[in-house]
N, C-alpha and C positions, 0 to 999 in steps of 0.2 A: 504494499501498500504507499502510496504516495499521498504528501499533503502540500497544498500550495495555498498562499494568502495573497491578493490582490486588491489594488487600492480602486474601486470603482467610484469616483467623484459625483456621480449621477445618481447617486442613491439618495432619497430625499423622504420617504416613508414606508411603512410596513408592507404597502401594496408592491413597493419595490422589490423587497427581500422576499418577497412569496413568490413574483414573478421569477426571479433570480434562482431561487430555488428549485421551485417546479421544471422551467427551462433546462439545469442543469442535470437535475436528477432523472431527467430523460436520457441522458446520455450514457449508453452501456459503458459500464467499468465505475461510474461515480456512486459512490457508497454514502458522503454524507456532505451534505451544504450548509455553512453557517454563515448567513450574512447580516450585518450590525449597520444600524440607520444611523446611529451616532460616530462610528468610526469609520464608516462607508467601507467597511474590508470585509472582504468576502473569503472564506476560508473553504476550501475543496479538498474533501479526501476522495482518492480514487485510484484505479488500477488498470492494467491492461483491458480493453483496446483502448481507453480514453487518452488524449494526450494534452499534454499543457496548450499548444497552438489550439487545438477543438476548444477545449474551455474559452482561451481567450477570444475565438472566432464567435463563437456562441454569444457570448457577454456583447460582445459589437456590433453581433445581429439585431438583438433587444435592447441598444440602445443603452448600454453599460459598460462602455468600454473600459479598459483596463489602462490606468495611469503607468506609463512607461517611465 
């Protein structure tokens, strides 16, 4: 299992965190998603076949791009 944490500056409410969790949990290999409104951090626990590139792309597609 791998775990990554990303800053997603567009997070502003609980609806945002719910949307992020639902979209990322739909990816095969993702086992846990924690998104925090106050810190705007998204922590994702995953394994193959999910990849960091896929996680970042999904966040960008749903308008929560990762801050680099």
